[in-house]
DSSP file (Angstrom, degrees, kcal/mol; ACC not computed):
  #  RESIDUE AA STRUCTURE BP1 BP2  ACC     N-H-->O    O-->H-N    N-H-->O    O-->H-N    TCO  KAPPA ALPHA  PHI   PSI    X-CA   Y-CA   Z-CA
    1    1 A M              0   0    0      0, 0.0     6,-0.1     0, 0.0     5,-0.0   0.000 360.0 360.0 360.0 135.2  -10.2  -29.7   36.4
    2    2 A S    >   -     0   0    0      1,-0.1     3,-0.5     4,-0.1     0, 0.0  -0.269 360.0-116.9 -70.2 160.2  -11.0  -26.5   38.4
    3    3 A K  T 3  S+     0   0    0      1,-0.2    -1,-0.1     3,-0.0     0, 0.0   0.790 113.0  52.7 -67.5 -28.3  -14.5  -25.8   39.7
    4    4 A T  T 3  S+     0   0    0      2,-0.1     2,-0.5     0, 0.0    -1,-0.2   0.666  90.8  88.4 -83.8 -16.3  -14.8  -22.6   37.6
    5    5 A R  S <  S-     0   0    0     -3,-0.5     2,-0.3     1,-0.0     0, 0.0  -0.715  72.7-140.3 -88.3 127.9  -13.9  -24.3   34.3
    6    6 A K        -     0   0    0     -2,-0.5     2,-0.5     1,-0.0    -2,-0.1  -0.655  13.9-126.2 -86.4 138.5  -16.8  -25.8   32.4
    7    7 A K        -     0   0    0     -2,-0.3     2,-0.3    -6,-0.1    -1,-0.0  -0.727  26.8-156.9 -84.7 130.4  -16.3  -29.1   30.6
    8    8 A Y        -     0   0    0     -2,-0.5     3,-0.1     1,-0.0     0, 0.0  -0.811  18.5-113.6-107.2 147.6  -17.2  -29.0   26.9
    9    9 A D        -     0   0    0     -2,-0.3     3,-0.1     1,-0.1    -1,-0.0  -0.478  44.8 -96.2 -71.4 149.0  -18.2  -31.9   24.7
   10   10 A P        -     0   0    0      0, 0.0     2,-0.2     0, 0.0    -1,-0.1  -0.291  47.8 -93.0 -63.3 153.4  -15.8  -32.7   22.0
   11   11 A I        -     0   0    0      1,-0.1     2,-0.8    -3,-0.1    -3,-0.0  -0.470  35.8-124.6 -68.6 134.9  -16.5  -31.2   18.6
   12   12 A D        +     0   0    0     -2,-0.2     3,-0.4     1,-0.1    -1,-0.1  -0.745  29.8 178.8 -83.7 112.7  -18.5  -33.5   16.3
   13   13 A L    >   +     0   0    0     -2,-0.8     3,-1.4     1,-0.2    -1,-0.1   0.312  51.6 104.1 -96.2   6.8  -16.5  -33.8   13.2
   14   14 A A  T 3  S+     0   0    0      1,-0.3    -1,-0.2     3,-0.0    -2,-0.0   0.841  85.1  41.8 -60.8 -34.8  -18.9  -36.2   11.5
   15   15 A N  T 3  S+     0   0    0     -3,-0.4     2,-0.3     2,-0.0    -1,-0.3   0.352  84.8 121.1 -96.0   6.2  -20.3  -33.5    9.1
   16   16 A L    <   +     0   0    0     -3,-1.4     2,-0.4     1,-0.0    -3,-0.0  -0.546  39.5 178.9 -72.3 129.7  -16.9  -32.0    8.3
   17   17 A K        -     0   0    0     -2,-0.3     2,-0.2     2,-0.0    -2,-0.0  -0.990  19.0-146.7-134.6 141.3  -16.2  -32.0    4.6
   18   18 A T        -     0   0    0     -2,-0.4     0, 0.0     0, 0.0     0, 0.0  -0.654  17.8-174.0 -98.1 162.9  -13.4  -30.8    2.5
   19   19 A F        -     0   0    0     -2,-0.2     5,-0.0     0, 0.0     2,-0.0  -0.976  33.3 -82.1-152.3 160.1  -13.8  -29.4   -1.0
   20   20 A P    >   -     0   0    0      0, 0.0     3,-2.0     0, 0.0     4,-0.1  -0.328  34.1-124.2 -67.2 145.5  -11.5  -28.3   -3.9
   21   21 A M  G >  S+     0   0    0      1,-0.3     3,-1.9     2,-0.2     0, 0.0   0.803 108.5  69.5 -57.7 -29.8  -10.2  -24.7   -3.7
   22   22 A T  G 3  S+     0   0    0      1,-0.3    -1,-0.3     3,-0.0     0, 0.0   0.669  94.7  56.7 -65.1 -15.1  -11.6  -24.2   -7.2
   23   23 A H  G <  S+     0   0    0     -3,-2.0     2,-0.4     2,-0.1    -1,-0.3   0.330  94.0  84.6 -96.9   6.4  -15.1  -24.4   -5.6
   24   24 A R  S <  S-     0   0    0     -3,-1.9     2,-0.4    -4,-0.1     0, 0.0  -0.874  80.4-121.2-110.8 142.4  -14.4  -21.6   -3.1
   25   25 A R        -     0   0    0     -2,-0.4     2,-0.4     2,-0.0    -2,-0.1  -0.675  31.2-151.4 -76.5 130.6  -14.8  -17.8   -3.7
   26   26 A H        -     0   0    0     -2,-0.4     3,-0.1     1,-0.1    -5,-0.0  -0.867  16.1-164.3-108.7 140.1  -11.4  -16.1   -3.1
   27   27 A M  S    S+     0   0    0     -2,-0.4     2,-0.4     1,-0.2    -1,-0.1   0.675  76.5  45.7 -93.5 -20.6  -11.1  -12.5   -1.9
   28   28 A V        -     0   0    0     25,-0.0     2,-0.3     3,-0.0    -1,-0.2  -0.988  64.4-173.2-131.1 131.2   -7.4  -12.1   -2.8
   29   29 A E    >   -     0   0    0     -2,-0.4     3,-2.1     1,-0.1     4,-0.3  -0.877  37.3-113.8-121.3 155.8   -5.6  -13.0   -6.0
   30   30 A L  G >  S+     0   0    0     -2,-0.3     3,-1.7     1,-0.3    -1,-0.1   0.850 115.0  61.9 -53.7 -38.0   -1.9  -12.9   -6.9
   31   31 A S  G 3  S+     0   0    0      1,-0.3    -1,-0.3    20,-0.0    -3,-0.0   0.683  98.7  58.2 -65.1 -16.1   -2.6  -10.2   -9.5
   32   32 A A  G <  S+     0   0    0     -3,-2.1    -1,-0.3    19,-0.1    -2,-0.2   0.439  80.1 117.8 -93.4   0.2   -3.8   -8.0   -6.7
   33   33 A Q  S <  S-     0   0    0     -3,-1.7    19,-0.1    -4,-0.3    -3,-0.0  -0.213  77.1 -84.4 -66.3 158.3   -0.6   -8.1   -4.7
   34   34 A A        -     0   0    0     17,-0.1     2,-0.5     1,-0.1    16,-0.2  -0.282  36.0-139.0 -61.5 145.3    1.4   -4.9   -4.1
   35   35 A K        -     0   0    0     14,-3.0     2,-0.2    11,-0.1    -1,-0.1  -0.935  25.5-115.7-105.0 128.1    3.8   -3.8   -6.8
   36   36 A L        -     0   0    0     -2,-0.5     2,-0.2     1,-0.0     3,-0.1  -0.456  31.8-150.1 -66.9 127.0    7.1   -2.5   -5.4
   37   37 A S        -     0   0    0     -2,-0.2     9,-0.1     1,-0.1    -1,-0.0  -0.594  28.1 -88.2 -94.1 160.7    7.5    1.1   -6.3
   38   38 A D    >   -     0   0    0     -2,-0.2     3,-2.3     1,-0.1    -1,-0.1  -0.334  35.7-119.1 -62.4 146.1   10.9    2.9   -6.8
   39   39 A K  T 3  S+     0   0    0      1,-0.3    -1,-0.1    -3,-0.1    -2,-0.0   0.711 116.9  52.6 -64.8 -17.4   12.4    4.2   -3.6
   40   40 A E  T 3  S+     0   0    0      2,-0.0    -1,-0.3     0, 0.0    -2,-0.1   0.276  85.0 132.7 -95.5   9.3   12.2    7.7   -5.1
   41   41 A A    <   -     0   0    0     -3,-2.3    -4,-0.0     1,-0.1     2,-0.0  -0.213  59.0-114.7 -63.4 149.6    8.5    7.3   -5.9
   42   42 A S     >  -     0   0    0      1,-0.1     4,-2.5     4,-0.0     5,-0.2  -0.281  31.4-103.5 -72.5 168.1    6.0   10.0   -5.1
   43   43 A T  H  > S+     0   0    0      1,-0.2     4,-2.8     2,-0.2     5,-0.2   0.905 124.5  52.7 -60.4 -41.2    3.3    9.4   -2.5
   44   44 A A  H  > S+     0   0    0      1,-0.2     4,-2.1     2,-0.2    -1,-0.2   0.914 109.9  47.7 -61.6 -42.8    0.8    9.0   -5.3
   45   45 A E  H  > S+     0   0    0      2,-0.2     4,-1.1     1,-0.2    -1,-0.2   0.895 111.6  50.7 -65.1 -39.8    3.0    6.5   -7.0
   46   46 A F  H >X S+     0   0    0     -4,-2.5     3,-0.7     2,-0.2     4,-0.6   0.939 110.0  49.4 -62.1 -47.1    3.4    4.6   -3.7
   47   47 A L  H >< S+     0   0    0     -4,-2.8     3,-1.1     1,-0.3    -2,-0.2   0.887 108.5  53.5 -60.2 -38.8   -0.3    4.5   -3.1
   48   48 A E  H 3< S+     0   0    0     -4,-2.1    -1,-0.3     1,-0.2    -2,-0.2   0.750 101.9  60.3 -68.1 -22.1   -0.9    3.2   -6.6
   49   49 A S  H << S+     0   0    0     -4,-1.1   -14,-3.0    -3,-0.7    -1,-0.2   0.657  88.3  92.8 -78.7 -14.8    1.5    0.4   -5.9
   50   50 A L  S << S-     0   0    0     -3,-1.1     2,-0.1    -4,-0.6   -17,-0.1  -0.434  92.3 -92.4 -79.5 153.3   -0.6   -0.9   -3.0
   51   51 A P        -     0   0    0      0, 0.0     2,-1.3     0, 0.0    -1,-0.1  -0.387  37.2-125.5 -64.5 142.5   -3.2   -3.6   -3.5
   52   52 A D  S    S+     0   0    0    -20,-0.2     2,-0.3     4,-0.1   -19,-0.1  -0.452  71.9  82.1 -95.8  63.6   -6.6   -2.1   -4.2
   53   53 A F  S >  S-     0   0    0     -2,-1.3     3,-1.5   -21,-0.1     4,-0.3  -0.981  80.0  -3.7-155.0 166.6   -8.8   -3.7   -1.5
   54   54 A L  T >> S-     0   0    0     -2,-0.3     4,-1.1     1,-0.3     3,-0.9  -0.203 127.0  -0.2  50.7-130.2   -9.9   -3.4    2.1
   55   55 A G  H 3> S+     0   0    0      1,-0.3     4,-2.4     2,-0.2    -1,-0.3   0.764 128.1  63.9 -61.9 -27.7   -8.0   -0.7    4.1
   56   56 A V  H <> S+     0   0    0     -3,-1.5     4,-2.8     2,-0.2    -1,-0.3   0.889  99.0  54.3 -65.3 -37.9   -5.9    0.4    1.1
   57   57 A Q  H <> S+     0   0    0     -3,-0.9     4,-2.4    -4,-0.3    -1,-0.2   0.921 110.4  46.8 -60.0 -42.7   -9.1    1.5   -0.7
   58   58 A Q  H  X S+     0   0    0     -4,-1.1     4,-2.6     2,-0.2    -2,-0.2   0.900 111.8  50.4 -65.8 -40.3  -10.0    3.6    2.3
   59   59 A L  H  X S+     0   0    0     -4,-2.4     4,-2.4     2,-0.2    -2,-0.2   0.920 112.0  47.3 -63.3 -43.9   -6.5    5.0    2.5
   60   60 A K  H  X S+     0   0    0     -4,-2.8     4,-2.2     2,-0.2    -2,-0.2   0.908 112.3  49.8 -63.6 -41.9   -6.5    5.9   -1.2
   61   61 A Q  H  X S+     0   0    0     -4,-2.4     4,-2.4    -5,-0.2    -2,-0.2   0.919 110.9  49.6 -63.5 -42.9   -9.9    7.5   -0.9
   62   62 A L  H  X S+     0   0    0     -4,-2.6     4,-2.6     1,-0.2     5,-0.2   0.914 109.1  52.1 -61.5 -43.2   -8.7    9.6    2.1
   63   63 A A  H  X S+     0   0    0     -4,-2.4     4,-2.5     1,-0.2    -1,-0.2   0.903 110.9  47.9 -60.5 -41.4   -5.6   10.7    0.2
   64   64 A H  H  X S+     0   0    0     -4,-2.2     4,-2.8     2,-0.2    -1,-0.2   0.902 111.5  49.6 -66.8 -41.4   -7.8   11.9   -2.7
   65   65 A V  H  X S+     0   0    0     -4,-2.4     4,-2.4     2,-0.2    -2,-0.2   0.923 113.4  46.4 -63.3 -44.3  -10.2   13.7   -0.4
   66   66 A I  H  X S+     0   0    0     -4,-2.6     4,-2.6     2,-0.2     5,-0.2   0.932 114.0  48.0 -64.2 -45.6   -7.3   15.5    1.4
   67   67 A A  H  X S+     0   0    0     -4,-2.5     4,-2.9    -5,-0.2    -2,-0.2   0.921 112.2  49.4 -62.0 -44.5   -5.7   16.4   -2.0
   68   68 A D  H  X S+     0   0    0     -4,-2.8     4,-1.4     2,-0.2    -1,-0.2   0.922 112.2  47.9 -60.9 -44.6   -9.0   17.7   -3.4
   69   69 A A  H  <>S+     0   0    0     -4,-2.4     5,-3.2    -5,-0.2     3,-0.3   0.940 114.8  45.6 -61.8 -46.6   -9.6   19.8   -0.3
   70   70 A H  H ><5S+     0   0    0     -4,-2.6     3,-1.7     1,-0.2    -2,-0.2   0.921 111.9  51.0 -63.1 -44.7   -6.1   21.2   -0.4
   71   71 A N  H 3<5S+     0   0    0     -4,-2.9    -1,-0.2     1,-0.3    -2,-0.2   0.745 111.4  48.9 -66.2 -23.4   -6.1   21.9   -4.1
   72   72 A N  T 3<5S-     0   0    0     -4,-1.4    -1,-0.3    -3,-0.3    -2,-0.2   0.125 117.8-112.3-101.8  19.2   -9.5   23.8   -3.7
   73   73 A D  T < 5 +     0   0    0     -3,-1.7    -3,-0.2     1,-0.2    -2,-0.1   0.819  69.8 142.8  54.0  37.2   -8.1   25.9   -0.8
   74   74 A R      < -     0   0    0     -5,-3.2    -1,-0.2    -6,-0.2    -2,-0.1  -0.866  56.4-103.7-103.0 142.2  -10.4   24.2    1.7
   75   75 A P        -     0   0    0      0, 0.0     2,-0.5     0, 0.0    27,-0.1  -0.350  24.8-150.6 -68.5 142.2   -9.0   23.5    5.2
   76   76 A V        -     0   0    0     25,-0.5    27,-2.8    -2,-0.1    28,-1.2  -0.969  18.1-178.9-110.6 121.1   -8.0   20.0    6.1
   77   77 A V  E     -a  104   0A   0     -2,-0.5     2,-0.5    26,-0.2    28,-0.2  -0.984  16.3-146.6-123.5 128.0   -8.4   19.4    9.8
   78   78 A F  E     -a  105   0A   0     26,-2.4    28,-3.0    -2,-0.4     2,-0.5  -0.835  10.5-171.6 -95.3 126.9   -7.5   16.0   11.5
   79   79 A A  E     +a  106   0A   0     -2,-0.5     2,-0.3    26,-0.2    28,-0.2  -0.980  31.4 146.3-112.4 116.4   -9.6   14.9   14.4
   80   80 A M  E     -a  107   0A   0     26,-2.5    28,-0.7    -2,-0.5    31,-0.1  -0.953  44.5-112.4-151.1 163.3   -7.9   11.9   15.9
   81   81 A G        -     0   0    0     -2,-0.3     3,-0.5    26,-0.2     4,-0.3  -0.093  47.1 -90.4 -84.9-169.1   -7.0    9.8   18.9
   82   82 A A  S >> S+     0   0    0      1,-0.2     4,-2.6     2,-0.1     3,-1.2   0.670 103.8  83.9 -82.6 -18.9   -3.6    9.3   20.5
   83   83 A H  H 3> S+     0   0    0      1,-0.3     4,-2.6     2,-0.2     6,-0.3   0.819  80.8  63.7 -62.1 -30.9   -2.5    6.2   18.6
   84   84 A I  H 34>S+     0   0    0     -3,-0.5     5,-2.2     1,-0.2    -1,-0.3   0.871 113.7  35.5 -61.0 -34.3   -1.2    8.1   15.6
   85   85 A I  H X45S+     0   0    0     -3,-1.2     3,-1.9    -4,-0.3     5,-0.3   0.901 114.9  56.3 -79.6 -45.6    1.4    9.7   17.9
   86   86 A K  H 3<5S+     0   0    0     -4,-2.6    -2,-0.2     1,-0.3    -3,-0.2   0.811 107.5  48.7 -58.8 -33.6    1.9    6.7   20.0
   87   87 A V  T 3<5S-     0   0    0     -4,-2.6    -1,-0.3    -5,-0.2    -2,-0.1   0.341 123.1-100.2 -94.2   8.4    2.8    4.5   17.1
   88   88 A G  T < 5S+     0   0    0     -3,-1.9    -3,-0.2    -5,-0.1     4,-0.1   0.703  84.0 124.4  92.0  20.7    5.3    7.0   15.7
   89   89 A C    >>< +     0   0    0     -5,-2.2     4,-1.5    -6,-0.3     3,-1.0   0.367  38.7 105.0 -95.4   6.3    3.4    8.7   12.9
   90   90 A S  H 3> S+     0   0    0     -5,-0.3     4,-3.0     1,-0.2     5,-0.3   0.882  73.0  60.5 -53.2 -42.6    3.9   12.3   14.2
   91   91 A P  H 3> S+     0   0    0      0, 0.0     4,-2.2     0, 0.0    -1,-0.2   0.852 104.1  51.1 -57.4 -32.4    6.6   13.1   11.5
   92   92 A I  H <> S+     0   0    0     -3,-1.0     4,-2.2     2,-0.2    -2,-0.2   0.930 112.3  44.9 -68.4 -45.0    4.0   12.5    8.8
   93   93 A I  H  X S+     0   0    0     -4,-1.5     4,-1.9     2,-0.2     9,-0.2   0.916 113.4  50.5 -64.5 -43.5    1.4   14.8   10.5
   94   94 A I  H  X S+     0   0    0     -4,-3.0     4,-2.9     1,-0.2    -1,-0.2   0.906 109.5  51.2 -61.6 -42.5    4.1   17.5   11.1
   95   95 A D  H  X S+     0   0    0     -4,-2.2     4,-2.1    -5,-0.3     6,-0.2   0.916 108.7  50.8 -61.5 -43.4    5.2   17.3    7.4
   96   96 A L  H  <>S+     0   0    0     -4,-2.2     5,-2.0     1,-0.2     6,-1.6   0.858 112.2  48.1 -62.9 -34.4    1.5   17.7    6.3
   97   97 A M  H ><5S+     0   0    0     -4,-1.9     3,-1.6     4,-0.2    -2,-0.2   0.930 109.8  51.0 -70.1 -46.1    1.3   20.8    8.6
   98   98 A R  H 3<5S+     0   0    0     -4,-2.9    -2,-0.2     1,-0.3    -1,-0.2   0.851 108.4  52.6 -60.3 -34.4    4.5   22.3    7.3
   99   99 A R  T 3<5S-     0   0    0     -4,-2.1    -1,-0.3    -5,-0.2    -2,-0.2   0.541 115.6-118.0 -77.9  -6.5    3.4   21.9    3.7
  100  100 A G  T < 5S+     0   0    0     -3,-1.6    -3,-0.2     2,-0.2    -2,-0.1   0.621  85.4 114.6  79.5  12.4    0.1   23.7    4.6
  101  101 A I  S   <S+     0   0    0     -5,-2.0     2,-0.6    -6,-0.2   -25,-0.5   0.935  73.5  45.7 -79.9 -49.5   -2.0   20.7    3.8
  102  102 A V        +     0   0    0     -6,-1.6    -2,-0.2    -9,-0.2    -1,-0.2  -0.858  64.9 176.6 -95.1 122.4   -3.3   20.1    7.3
  103  103 A R        +     0   0    0    -27,-2.8     2,-0.3    -2,-0.6   -26,-0.2   0.576  62.5  18.7-103.3 -12.8   -4.4   23.4    8.9
  104  104 A G  E     -a   77   0A   0    -28,-1.2   -26,-2.4     2,-0.0     2,-0.4  -0.996  56.1-158.0-157.3 154.2   -5.7   22.1   12.2
  105  105 A I  E     -a   78   0A   0     -2,-0.3     2,-0.5   -28,-0.2   -26,-0.2  -1.000   2.4-167.1-136.4 135.7   -5.5   19.2   14.6
  106  106 A V  E     -a   79   0A   0    -28,-3.0   -26,-2.5    -2,-0.4     2,-0.3  -0.992  16.9-179.6-122.0 124.9   -8.0   18.1   17.3
  107  107 A F  E     -a   80   0A   0     -2,-0.5   -26,-0.2   -28,-0.2     2,-0.1  -0.769  28.0-119.1-116.5 162.4   -6.9   15.5   19.7
  108  108 A N    >>  -     0   0    0    -28,-0.7     4,-1.3    -2,-0.3     3,-0.6  -0.392  51.0 -89.0 -82.0 178.2   -8.3   13.7   22.7
  109  109 A G  H 3> S+     0   0    0      1,-0.2     4,-1.8     2,-0.2     3,-0.1   0.870 128.1  56.1 -59.7 -39.0   -6.5   14.2   26.0
  110  110 A A  H 3> S+     0   0    0      1,-0.2     4,-2.9     2,-0.2     5,-0.3   0.832 100.1  60.6 -65.2 -30.9   -4.2   11.2   25.4
  111  111 A G  H <> S+     0   0    0     -3,-0.6     4,-2.4     1,-0.2    -1,-0.2   0.928 106.0  46.4 -60.5 -45.2   -3.1   12.8   22.2
  112  112 A G  H  X S+     0   0    0     -4,-1.3     4,-2.6     2,-0.2    -1,-0.2   0.895 112.8  50.3 -62.9 -40.7   -1.8   15.8   24.0
  113  113 A I  H  X S+     0   0    0     -4,-1.8     4,-3.0     2,-0.2     5,-0.2   0.955 112.6  44.8 -63.8 -50.6   -0.1   13.7   26.6
  114  114 A H  H  X S+     0   0    0     -4,-2.9     4,-2.4     1,-0.2     5,-0.2   0.902 114.3  50.4 -62.1 -40.1    1.7   11.4   24.1
  115  115 A D  H  X S+     0   0    0     -4,-2.4     4,-2.2    -5,-0.3    -1,-0.2   0.938 113.1  45.7 -62.9 -46.9    2.7   14.5   22.0
  116  116 A F  H  X S+     0   0    0     -4,-2.6     4,-3.2     1,-0.2     5,-0.3   0.946 112.8  49.8 -60.1 -49.4    4.1   16.2   25.1
  117  117 A E  H  X>S+     0   0    0     -4,-3.0     4,-2.9     1,-0.2     5,-1.0   0.884 111.4  48.6 -61.4 -39.2    5.9   13.1   26.3
  118  118 A M  H  X5S+     0   0    0     -4,-2.4     4,-0.7     4,-0.2    -1,-0.2   0.915 116.2  43.6 -65.8 -41.4    7.5   12.6   22.9
  119  119 A A  H  <5S+     0   0    0     -4,-2.2    -2,-0.2    -5,-0.2    -1,-0.2   0.902 123.7  35.8 -69.2 -40.3    8.6   16.2   22.7
  120  120 A H  H  <5S+     0   0    0     -4,-3.2    -2,-0.2    -5,-0.2    -3,-0.2   0.892 137.7  12.5 -81.9 -42.9    9.8   16.4   26.3
  121  121 A E  H  <5S-     0   0    0     -4,-2.9    -3,-0.2    -5,-0.3    -2,-0.1   0.604  89.6-122.9-113.8 -17.4   11.3   12.9   26.9
  122  122 A G  S  <<S+     0   0    0     -5,-1.0     2,-0.3    -4,-0.7    -4,-0.2   0.707  87.1  71.1  76.1  18.5   11.6   11.3   23.5
  123  123 A R        +     0   0    0     -6,-1.0    -2,-0.3    -9,-0.1     2,-0.3  -0.979  54.6 171.7-160.6 156.9    9.4    8.4   24.6
  124  124 A T        +     0   0    0     -2,-0.3   -10,-0.1   -38,-0.1    -9,-0.0  -0.923  30.0  71.8-157.1 177.1    5.8    7.7   25.6
  125  125 A S        -     0   0    0     -2,-0.3     2,-0.3     2,-0.0     0, 0.0   0.358  46.9-150.8  81.4 149.6    3.2    5.1   26.4
  126  126 A E        -     0   0    0     12,-0.0     2,-1.2     0, 0.0     3,-0.1  -0.924  33.6 -84.8-144.4 166.2    2.9    3.1   29.6
  127  127 A E     >  -     0   0    0     -2,-0.3     4,-2.4     1,-0.2     5,-0.3  -0.658  43.7-167.3 -76.1  99.4    1.6   -0.3   30.9
  128  128 A V  H  > S+     0   0    0     -2,-1.2     4,-2.6     1,-0.2     5,-0.2   0.943  79.0  46.5 -58.5 -55.2   -2.0    0.6   31.3
  129  129 A G  H  > S+     0   0    0      1,-0.2     4,-2.1     2,-0.2    -1,-0.2   0.924 115.6  44.3 -56.3 -50.2   -3.1   -2.4   33.3
  130  130 A A  H  > S+     0   0    0      1,-0.2     4,-1.3     2,-0.2    -1,-0.2   0.906 116.8  45.9 -63.8 -42.0   -0.2   -2.4   35.8
  131  131 A N  H  <>S+     0   0    0     -4,-2.4     5,-2.4     1,-0.2     6,-1.5   0.792 109.6  54.5 -76.1 -26.4   -0.4    1.4   36.3
  132  132 A L  H ><5S+     0   0    0     -4,-2.6     3,-1.2    -5,-0.3    -1,-0.2   0.921 104.8  55.4 -66.0 -43.5   -4.2    1.4   36.7
  133  133 A R  H 3<5S+     0   0    0     -4,-2.1    -2,-0.2     1,-0.3    -1,-0.2   0.875 115.4  36.4 -59.1 -38.7   -3.9   -1.2   39.5
  134  134 A D  T 3<5S-     0   0    0     -4,-1.3    -1,-0.3    -5,-0.1    -2,-0.2   0.301 114.1-110.0-102.5  12.8   -1.5    0.9   41.5
  135  135 A G  T < 5S+     0   0    0     -3,-1.2    -3,-0.2    -4,-0.3    -4,-0.1   0.688  88.7 110.2  76.8  18.2   -3.0    4.3   40.8
  136  136 A R    > < +     0   0    0     -5,-2.4     3,-1.9    -6,-0.2    -4,-0.2   0.479  35.3 126.6-104.5  -3.8   -0.1    5.5   38.6
  137  137 A F  T 3  S-     0   0    0     -6,-1.5    -9,-0.1     1,-0.3    -8,-0.0  -0.358  89.6  -7.1 -62.6 124.7   -1.8    5.6   35.2
  138  138 A G  T 3  S+     0   0    0     -2,-0.2    -1,-0.3     1,-0.1    -2,-0.0   0.693 101.0 121.2  68.7  20.4   -1.4    9.0   33.6
  139  139 A M    <   +     0   0    0     -3,-1.9     2,-0.2     4,-0.0    -2,-0.1  -0.005  25.2 141.2-110.4  29.7    0.1   10.5   36.7
  140  140 A T     >  -     0   0    0      1,-0.1     4,-1.5    -4,-0.0     5,-0.2  -0.506  48.2-138.8 -72.9 142.0    3.5   11.7   35.6
  141  141 A T  H  > S+     0   0    0     -2,-0.2     4,-2.8     1,-0.2     5,-0.3   0.913  95.8  54.5 -65.1 -46.9    4.5   15.0   37.2
  142  142 A E  H  > S+     0   0    0      1,-0.2     4,-2.8     2,-0.2     5,-0.4   0.906 107.8  47.9 -61.1 -45.6    6.0   16.7   34.1
  143  143 A A  H  > S+     0   0    0      1,-0.2     4,-2.2     2,-0.2     5,-0.3   0.939 115.2  45.2 -62.0 -47.0    3.0   16.2   31.8
  144  144 A A  H  X S+     0   0    0     -4,-1.5     4,-2.0     2,-0.2    -2,-0.2   0.941 117.1  44.2 -62.9 -47.8    0.6   17.6   34.4
  145  145 A D  H  X S+     0   0    0     -4,-2.8     4,-2.3     2,-0.2    -2,-0.2   0.938 116.9  43.5 -64.5 -49.0    2.8   20.5   35.4
  146  146 A M  H  X S+     0   0    0     -4,-2.8     4,-2.3    -5,-0.3    -1,-0.2   0.893 115.4  47.8 -68.1 -39.8    3.8   21.6   31.8
  147  147 A M  H  X S+     0   0    0     -4,-2.2     4,-2.0    -5,-0.4    -1,-0.2   0.872 112.0  50.1 -70.3 -35.3    0.3   21.2   30.4
  148  148 A A  H  < S+     0   0    0     -4,-2.0    -2,-0.2    -5,-0.3    -1,-0.2   0.910 111.7  48.8 -66.0 -41.1   -1.3   23.1   33.3
  149  149 A A  H  < S+     0   0    0     -4,-2.3    -2,-0.2     1,-0.2    -1,-0.2   0.896 110.9  50.3 -64.6 -40.1    1.3   25.9   32.7
  150  150 A A  H  <        0   0    0     -4,-2.3    -1,-0.2     1,-0.3    -2,-0.2   0.877 360.0 360.0 -66.0 -37.6    0.6   26.0   29.0
  151  151 A A     <        0   0    0     -4,-2.0    -1,-0.3    -5,-0.1    -2,-0.2   0.500 360.0 360.0 -68.7 360.0   -3.2   26.2   29.6
């Protein structure tokens, strides 16, 4: 055993007890599972097909808030980090902009970088840890030059 590793006592299993599943509160039931929607389904129909708990409830609520704002001619502005671009969701955001639903977008610096890299190179993201160690993180020439020229 290395000097830095601490030795732990084994777990005491003497008080461990099992019990029937019928005595446990369950958070998810079969009846709550997603229902497959038709491949031609509208977005609203697709959202209704999803199970109504946890993150899906938040997604449905967000969809309703965005729809209400748009239907009442109020601007919808997205303020977001870079991951939405990094994980490939740009086409969804672009579609919402083209439809006039999203009227503005505010990004952090990484959002602009990922957007530029996808538009310029068709690829983005880097190994953060490895590039931080050798001073190369975020240091591509094209992004810096083009964004400085645009500014």
